[in-house]
C-alpha positions, -999 to +999 in steps of 0.1 A: -167-087+698-203-075+692-220-060+722-254-078+729-273-068+760-309-060+757-308-035+728-327-046+697-322-034+660-354-025+643-357-033+606-348-004+584-378+016+571-387+011+534-365+029+510-387+037+479-364+066+468-330+049+470-315+016+463-321-008+492-289-010+514-274-043+510-257-061+540-220-062+538-192-076+561-182-106+541-147-090+534-127-091+566-092-076+560-082-083+596-081-118+611-099-121+644-065-123+662-052-092+644-084-074+651-082-081+688-046-070+689-056-036+675-085-033+698-064-041+727-038-015+718-065+011+713-077+005+749-042+005+763-035+039+745-066+055+763-058+040+797-021+048+798-015+076+773-050+092+772-062+124+755-047+159+756-063+193+754-097+186+769-111+219+782-116+220+819-154+214+817-151+182+795-121+170+816-143+173+847-172+154+830-147+126+820-132+124+854-166+123+870-174+093+847-144+074+857-113+090+840-082+106+858-059+133+849-021+130+847+001+156+859+008+168+824-030+174+819-037+144+797-070+126+807-067+089+810-098+068+802-096+033+818-111+003+799-140-003+822-152+033+816-149+030+779-166-004+779-194+010+799-199+041+776-200+015+746-226-005+764-248+026+768-243+038+733-272+030+707-260+003+683-285+015+658-292+050+648-324+060+629-315+088+607-347+106+593-349+125+561-368+159+558-396+137+542-406+106+563-399+078+539-364+091+530-348+079+563-321+053+569-312+029+596-275+031+606-259+002+625-249-030+610-279-036+587-268-021+554-243-002+533-252+033+526-235+057+501-233+094+507-213+127+500-190+145+522-160+167+524-151+204+523-140+211+486-130+246+479-132+243+442-156+234+416-149+218+381-168+240+359-181+217+332-189+245+306-152+257+307-132+227+319-115+248+343-115+252+382-130+280+403-139+288+437-170+269+449-199+291+458-234+287+475-251+279+442-227+251+437-237+236+469-274+237+461-266+222+427-245+192+442-273+185+467-301+188+441-283+162+421-280+140+451-318+141+457-324+126+423-299+097+425-312+065+440-277+051+447-269+079+469-286+075+504-276+107+521-257+139+517-232+156+539-221+190+528-196+184+501-181+218+495-176+252+512-195+282+498-165+306+495-187+335+485-198+339+522-172+352+546-192+357+579-191+324+599-227+326+612-241+334+576-219+306+561-234+279+586-269+293+581-267+294+542-250+259+541-277+245+562-305+261+542-290+252+508-284+216+517-319+211+532-337+230+504-320+208+477-327+174+491-352+156+513-327+129+520-308+127+554-281+154+554-251+166+576-235+199+582-207+211+603-203+243+624-177+269+625-183+274+663-207+263+689-224+298+687-239+289+654-256+257+664-287+274+679-294+296+649-290+267+625-313+245+645-339+273+648-337+275+609-343+239+607-373+242+631-387+270+608-381+249+577-402+221+591-428+245+603-425+252+640-405+254+673-393+218+685-400+201+651-363+194+644-357+176+677-386+153+668-372+148+632-335+154+633-329+150+595-296+167+597-265+153+615-239+175+633-205+165+618-182+172+647-144+167+644-139+159+681-102+151+679-070+165+665-047+136+659-025+124+675-047+118+706-058+153+714-094+166+719-105+196+697-118+222+723-140+236+696-153+203+687-161+194+722-182+225+726-200+221+693-208+184+703-224+195+735-244+222+720-256+201+691-265+173+716-285+198+737-305+208+705-313+171+696-289+168+667-277+132+659-239+134+661-213+122+637-178+123+653-147+121+631-112+109+636-090+116+603-053+108+613-029+105+584-006+074+585+030+087+586+021+122+595-005+126+624-009+088+630+018+060+630+032+050+596+022+014+599-014+007+589-020-014+620-007+014+643-027+041+625-059+018+629-052+016+666-047+052+672-077+061+652-098+036+670-086+051+702-098+085+691-131+071+680-136+055+714-126+088+730-156+104+711-179+075+724-168+083+760-172+121+755-207+119+741-217+095+768-203+119+795-223+148+780-257+127+776-255+089+781-274+071+752-274+100+728-274+087+693-240+091+676-224+077+644-186+076+644-167+084+613-134+066+613-112+079+585-076+066+586-059+086+559-027+076+542+004+096+532+025+093+502+056+090+522+077+104+493+060+138+497+040+136+528+008+145+509-024+126+515-033+098+491-069+088+494-070+069+461-041+043+470-043+005+477-034+012+512-062+037+518-086+011+504-076-016+527-072+005+559-106+022+553-122-014+550-104-025+582-117+006+600-152-005+589-145-040+603-132-028+636-163-006+643-187-031+629-174-058+652-176-034+682-212-027+672-206+008+667-227+028+641-200+038+616-188+058+586-156+055+567-141+074+538-137+060+503-141+071+466-113+097+470-089+101+440-058+122+433-069+126+398-081+161+387-105+150+359-130+121+355-103+100+338-093+063+341-072+072+373-103+086+389-123+056+379-100+028+393-091+048+425-128+054+434-140+019+424-117-002+444-117+021+475-156+022+476-158-016+468-136-027+497-153-005+523-187-016+510-179-053+511-164-049+546-198-037+558-194+000+564-227+015+576-218+048+557-195+051+529-189+090+525-166+113+505-175+085+480-190+104+451-185+137+433-152+146+443-117+151+426-082+162+435-079+147+469-113+160+479-104+195+471-126+197+439-163+189+436-183+182+404-220+174+399-209+156+366-185+134+385-212+128+411-236+112+386-208+092+372-197+079+406-235+071+415-236+048+385-205+030+398-220+028+433-251+012+419-229-017+405-208-019+437-240-021+458-252-049+436-220-067+441-222-065+478-257-079+476-242-111+462-256-142+447-292-149+460-301-186+460-338-195+458-351-231+450-370-215+420-336-206+406-324-241+406-356-256+391-350-286+367-383-280+351-371-245+339-341-262+323-360-290+306-386-265+292-357-245+275-336-274+262-368-290+249-381-259+234-364-228+219-331-235+232-324-203+250-336-184+280-342-149+266-380-151+265-385-174+294-409-164+321-382-166+347-359-143+326-386-117+324-395-120+361-358-115+372-349-088+347-353-061+373-349-079+406-318-098+399-299-072+376-289-036+379-285-015+349-262+016+344-278+049+339-246+064+322-224+036+314-223+027+277-234-008+267-239-002+229-221-020+202-192-002+188-212+004+156-242+018+175-217+040+195-201+054+165-235+061+148-245+080+180-215+104+176-190+086+199-203+101+231-182+099+261-194+092+297-187+129+305-211+139+277-238+117+293-230+131+329-234+165+315-267+157+300-280+140+331-270+170+354-287+194+328-319+173+329-320+173+368-316+210+370-340+217+342-367+199+363-364+228+388-367+227+425-378+196+445-412+201+463-405+189+498-398+225+514-432+241+520-431+276+503-447+294+533-420+279+555-392+290+531-406+325+530-405+327+568-369+314+568-359+341+541-376+367+563-358+356+596-323+348+583-298+364+559-303+337+531-282+345+500-293+315+479-315+328+451-350+315+448-352+286+424-383+282+402 
């Protein structure tokens, strides 16, 4: 299934500020036969049913590339056209950070954990209540992301509801996200009209015109389709403008099984894959070979109510299958996991988050997003939940890494020394050597004895999370944004974020 050709995959850059991304893919929820059936059905959908609602400009681009228009206006995308677009699309996307050594390589080489979403509420840890999310909350969430090694990148996780003007919202979102973390980021746009001002802001943050195109540290998250099988006119326009300004694109298909996609998981996967492939073709028609990552998010319904259920077992396995499909097609990809219907950081949140992220990670998703910091079906964000989830993801990434077998680990001399000596391995040279390289330790998870825990006042993980967030925020602002550049941005744009010390 993988495309080969003459494209190479350079090794990822060193990642000193994050946990190295392990190589996944051992878990394959679809047999090769079933995978091929789903892929074939997706190609048939595009060729015989096609995509609706393509604005004339984009329909003409697609027709010029080999598509055709039905009498009802749907644009049909023949298989050879789709396969040609796949062949031209990069199979690896280098996603830089605001700082050089913070970048990640996306495309079949490692599993990366990141934020995402559009929460409209925040869980206020001080009061235990929910309130509307504001711009300062966005900075706080991304500031915490910057300090968590198990989080590789950060897409905007919440909406600043204290800003109503669309242009000012997009400008302030972009500024807050970038000012808070040097890791790769992603933002969305309310319309194509706000792309130019945001990229101009990025240029200024880097210190000059054209700097962002040379170091595109923030992806344009573009919802290019409205399931079932319809282009989003606004998404098409945003994609084109973002490509023109040199932004790496992350397309998104997010059908909901039983609502906007077929109720069977296989049918939902096939439709979603068709929509992802339509995004590949559209980007290729706009600019062949432009770097794109494709977010395949097959959501699931609770068919008793019609509501989305992102924390279900069905959601876990279908996201893993989505990762397998795109991985086998050699498409740089993202999937959703870590969603919970729970409203607090309770046992339900823990088990729903853990098995959904675990399956997608073991399936080899390039990017696992929406995976940290969210509650209430991704409608609520929380920095405390973010640090708890990051602890969980550290263990999951370690499990993806698997068991490494080296001849020195199976050395009879080591066994002989122990059994003929002290009778245990606690102080052996090999134990000390592997203490850090072979093992991962939780930052918040409690491993004290019961007596020690009682003596310490019986702290909960929520207590530890609150302390961790407080420590991060007390350390002040990060130092990656030049203060002169920040001052220039504040003078040129209506920035509402207060200046942090």
